[in-house]
C-alpha positions in Angstrom: -43.7 -39.9 52.0 -40.7 -38.6 50.0 -39.9 -41.4 47.6 -42.8 -44.1 47.8 -43.8 -45.2 51.0 -47.1 -43.6 50.5 -50.9 -44.5 51.2 -53.4 -41.8 50.3 -51.2 -39.6 47.9 -48.4 -40.5 45.7 -44.8 -40.0 46.8 -43.3 -36.2 46.5 -40.9 -37.9 44.0 -43.6 -39.3 41.9 -45.7 -36.2 42.1 -42.5 -34.1 40.9 -41.9 -36.5 38.2 -45.5 -36.1 37.2 -45.3 -32.2 37.1 -41.9 -32.4 35.6 -43.3 -34.5 32.6 -46.4 -32.2 31.9 -44.3 -29.1 32.2 -41.8 -30.3 29.7 -44.8 -30.9 27.5 -46.9 -27.6 27.9 -44.6 -25.1 29.2 -40.7 -26.3 28.8 -38.4 -24.4 30.7 -40.8 -22.8 33.2 -39.4 -23.2 36.9 -41.1 -25.4 39.3 -42.0 -23.9 42.6 -43.4 -25.6 45.6 -45.6 -23.7 48.3 -46.4 -26.0 50.8 -44.8 -28.8 52.7 -44.5 -30.4 55.9 -44.1 -33.9 57.8 -47.7 -34.1 58.0 -50.6 -32.7 56.5 -52.2 -32.2 59.6 -52.0 -28.8 61.1 -54.4 -28.7 64.1 -53.3 -28.9 67.5 -53.5 -32.9 67.6 -50.8 -35.3 68.6 -50.1 -36.5 64.9 -49.5 -33.0 63.9 -46.8 -32.3 66.3 -44.1 -34.0 64.0 -44.4 -30.6 62.0 -42.6 -29.1 65.1 -40.5 -31.7 66.7 -37.1 -33.1 66.2 -39.0 -35.7 63.9 -40.1 -32.9 61.7 -36.8 -31.3 61.6 -35.0 -34.8 60.3 -38.2 -34.9 57.9 -37.3 -31.2 56.8 -33.7 -32.0 56.2 -34.5 -35.1 54.2 -37.1 -33.2 52.2 -34.9 -30.5 51.4 -32.2 -33.1 50.1 -35.1 -34.8 48.0 -36.1 -31.4 46.6 -32.3 -30.7 45.2 -32.6 -34.4 43.9 -35.8 -33.7 42.1 -34.8 -30.2 40.6 -37.3 -28.2 42.3 -36.4 -24.5 41.3 -38.0 -22.5 44.1 -39.8 -23.0 47.5 -41.5 -21.0 49.8 -42.2 -21.8 53.5 -45.7 -20.4 54.1 -46.3 -20.3 57.8 -44.0 -18.2 59.9 -45.8 -18.3 63.3 -48.4 -20.3 65.1 -52.0 -18.8 64.6 -53.9 -17.9 67.8 -57.5 -16.9 68.9 -58.8 -15.6 72.0 -61.1 -17.9 74.3 -62.6 -16.6 77.5 -60.0 -13.8 77.4 -56.9 -16.0 76.9 -54.9 -16.3 73.9 -54.5 -20.0 72.7 -53.0 -21.7 69.8 -55.3 -22.8 66.9 -53.1 -24.0 64.2 -49.7 -23.5 63.5 -47.5 -26.8 64.3 -45.9 -26.1 60.8 -44.8 -22.9 61.6 -41.3 -21.6 62.0 -41.8 -19.8 65.3 -44.2 -20.1 68.3 -46.9 -17.3 68.4 -45.3 -14.0 70.6 -48.8 -13.5 71.9 -49.3 -17.1 73.3 -45.8 -18.4 74.4 -43.2 -15.8 73.4 -41.3 -16.2 70.2 -39.4 -19.3 70.1 -37.8 -21.0 67.0 -39.2 -24.4 66.3 -37.2 -27.3 64.6 -37.8 -26.4 61.0 -36.2 -23.0 61.7 -32.8 -24.3 62.9 -32.8 -26.8 59.8 -33.3 -23.7 57.6 -30.7 -21.9 59.6 -28.1 -24.8 59.1 -28.8 -24.9 55.5 -28.1 -21.4 55.2 -24.6 -21.7 56.5 -23.8 -24.1 53.9 -21.6 -22.8 50.7 -23.2 -22.6 47.3 -21.4 -25.4 45.8 -23.0 -28.5 46.5 -20.8 -31.7 46.9 -22.2 -35.2 46.3 -22.3 -37.1 49.6 -22.6 -40.9 50.0 -25.8 -42.1 51.9 -24.2 -44.3 54.9 -27.4 -45.9 56.0 -30.9 -46.6 55.2 -31.9 -43.9 57.8 -28.8 -41.4 57.7 -28.9 -38.9 55.3 -26.7 -36.1 54.4 -25.9 -32.9 52.5 -22.7 -31.5 51.9 -21.2 -28.4 50.3 -17.7 -26.7 49.5 -16.5 -23.3 49.9 -14.1 -22.9 46.8 -12.3 -19.8 48.2 -11.4 -21.5 51.4 -11.9 -25.1 50.6 -14.3 -25.6 53.6 -16.4 -28.6 53.5 -19.5 -28.4 55.3 -21.8 -31.4 56.0 -25.3 -31.5 57.6 -26.3 -35.1 58.9 -29.7 -36.1 60.1 -31.2 -39.6 61.2 -34.5 -39.8 59.7 -35.4 -43.3 61.1 -39.1 -42.6 61.7 -42.3 -43.6 59.8 -44.8 -40.6 60.0 -48.5 -42.3 59.8 -51.2 -40.3 58.2 -54.0 -40.9 60.7 -52.3 -42.7 63.9 -49.3 -42.9 66.0 -45.9 -42.7 64.0 -43.1 -45.7 64.5 -39.5 -45.2 65.2 -37.5 -47.3 62.6 -34.0 -46.0 63.5 
């Protein structure tokens, strides 16, 4: 959960506030970095984990990147580049990797997944962020302006989906 609808764990916003609080007490000014994230904590090849690789995961990733900006995260790393694989009965198969950016080239060939496309769109945005209003409960957006050309770029997503930690999700949009 990004802002407070959590069940087992605190929301990302709460965890960031707690981290910032203790950082400011013990190591003021040290950047906050993030190393792992995904629409769901599941990474095996089960249906609940699929959200990491599909359109729901892409919309979640866009919302999460926006929340990182709001929360003041200084650095982030995307950990998994390709699906993992293993050989079983002489054939390669996926083992783990829904959160990967690409399918494994030895199993399905290299194909970008949904999160990769979010990163591609974000990389095309100018460095100056422009405040964007949230036009609805499930619609989010990021906007940037290129000061040299005056070009405005806007990334809009609809994240109207509740990702359940243990069961099927629900469309809310």
